N, C-alpha and C positions, 0 to 999 in steps of 0.2 A: 453256705454263700454261693451266690450266683455268679456265674462267668463274667459278667460285665463288671460285678463288683472286684473280682480276683485281678480282672486286666487293668482296672482302674488302679488298685492296691500296687500293682508291679510297675505301673507308670510313674506313679507318684515316687515310689522309692527309687527308680533310675533315675528321675529327676532330681531327687534330693543327695542321691549320692552323686551325681554329678557338680551340683552347688557345693556339697562338701569338699570335692576335690579341688575346683574351682577354686574357692576360698583358700583352702590350705596354699595351694601354689600363689596366690595372690599375696597372703600374708609373707610369706616365705619369700617370695620373688623368685626365686629357681626351687625347685624340689627334688631331689635325687630319688631315683626309685626305692631305694633301700628306706629314705625316710617315710615317703608316701603312704605306705601300708600302715605303720603304728599311729600316724596324726589323723588318718582317714579312719582308721578302725574307732579310735577314742570319740570321735565327732559322730560316726555313724551309730555309736550306741543311744545315742539321744534320739534317733531318728524312731525307733521301734525294732519290733524284733526281726531279726534277721540270723539264718543259719552260721554258728559259729564256724562249722567247718568248710564253709564256703563264703566266708567273708572277703578275705583277699582274692578269692576269683571275682567277685562281682564288683570289687575296686580295679583289678588289672582290667577287667572287661569294660566297666565305663571309661577307664583312662584311655583305653584304646579308641572307644567310640569318640571320646573328645578329641582324638587326634584326627581320626579321619574326618570330623565335621571343622576343622581346623579353628578351633577352639584353644588347642593346647599344641605346642609343639615339642618333638621328643628328639634330643640331641644326642643319643645313644645311652646316656646315664642319668640325665635330667629331663624334666618337664617343665617346660616354660610357658608363661602365658601369652597367648597371642592378641593383638589388638580386636580382633574380633571376640576372642573370649571375654576380653574386659569391659566390651560393650555388652554382651550378653549377660554376663554376670550382673552389670547395673540395671539393667532391664529387669531383670528377675528380683532384684532388691526392690526396685520402684513398684513392682507388681505385688510384692509382699508387704510392701508400706503400708497398704489400705486407708480407708479415709474412716476418721473415727465420728459418730454423731452423739452430740451431745443430748442432753436430756429433754431441753428445752429448745424452741426453734426460737431465733431472734428474729424471724418475720423479714428476713433479708436474701435475696436469691443471692449465688455468686454463679457469675456467666463466665464462661471461657470461651473467645472467640479467635478464630485462629483463620490465617491466610497463607499456607504453605504452597509453594511454587511445586511446580510438577516433578522436577528434578528431585525434590524432595518427598516423594509420592511413598517411600518406605516407611518415613518417619511419621507422614501424616495417616496411613494406615495405621500405625503401631498407637498412635495417640489415640485414634477412635476406639482402637481395640481395648486398650486401657481402660479410658474412660467410660466404655461400656459394661467392663467388668468392676469398674468402682462404682457403678451406681448414675453415674450422670444421665441425664435426659437430654437427648439429642432435639432441641428446639428447631433449628434449621439446619442447612447443610452443615457449616461449619461453626455453629453457635451452640454449646453445651449448657445445660443450667443445673444448678445444685442448690439445695437449701442451705447446706453448712458450710463452714470452713474449709476449703482445700486449697489453700494458695501455697502450703507447705509443697505438696505433689506436684502442684503445677510448676513451682520453681524449680523443683528438681528435674522435672520433664523437660523445662527449657535450657537448662543446662546439659544433663545428659544426652539429648538428642541435638543441640547445637541451634535450636529453632527459637532463642529468645526474641528476637526482633518481629517474629512473626505469629506470637501468639500473645492476647491482652487478655487480664483478670480484671473481671468488673463487679462491683458489688452493688445492686440494684435494690432500693426500697421497695419498688414495686413493678411487677409485670402485668400489662394489660391482659384482662381475661384470663387470670392463672387458676380459676376453679379445676381445671382438668390436671395442673401440675399438683396444686394441693392433695388433689385425690390421690395421684401416682405415688407422693410419698407420705401416704396417709397423714395430713397436717389438718389443723383446724383452721 
């Protein structure tokens, strides 16, 4: 296996470990150091192979990094999720949500139009990043198009990022000169 593949696997494992820790703390509210390892170890078994002799070390290291990032607060004996940690966890959940493609296209275009003010630039950039990852096509600066139902994820984004008033979801029967869009999505 090449170096790039190994680095990628380590990065994915590290992110997944952090997700497990954040989710464990979220479920329990406050998690003591003694309880963190067993709960996280059980969840980590589902993530794939990890050396058994170093599992506690991985968890401890990840928890320390989460504290340094400000996502978790350590109070001497317990770990608590910070507001920033809650936001990151929710965004990870949204990114994992994914868009499902039906077998047949219903010949309708879904458009997402947003006008987010400069003071919420971070949210605007995050939305653009999520849309790109999800496969939406940027029609214009703040107009994105997708051929399948994506209302659920748009609703989640509106709620989680607090931008409900600034985002519109439109279902259009037709877009003028849509041959390039059909080609982009391999539609007939």
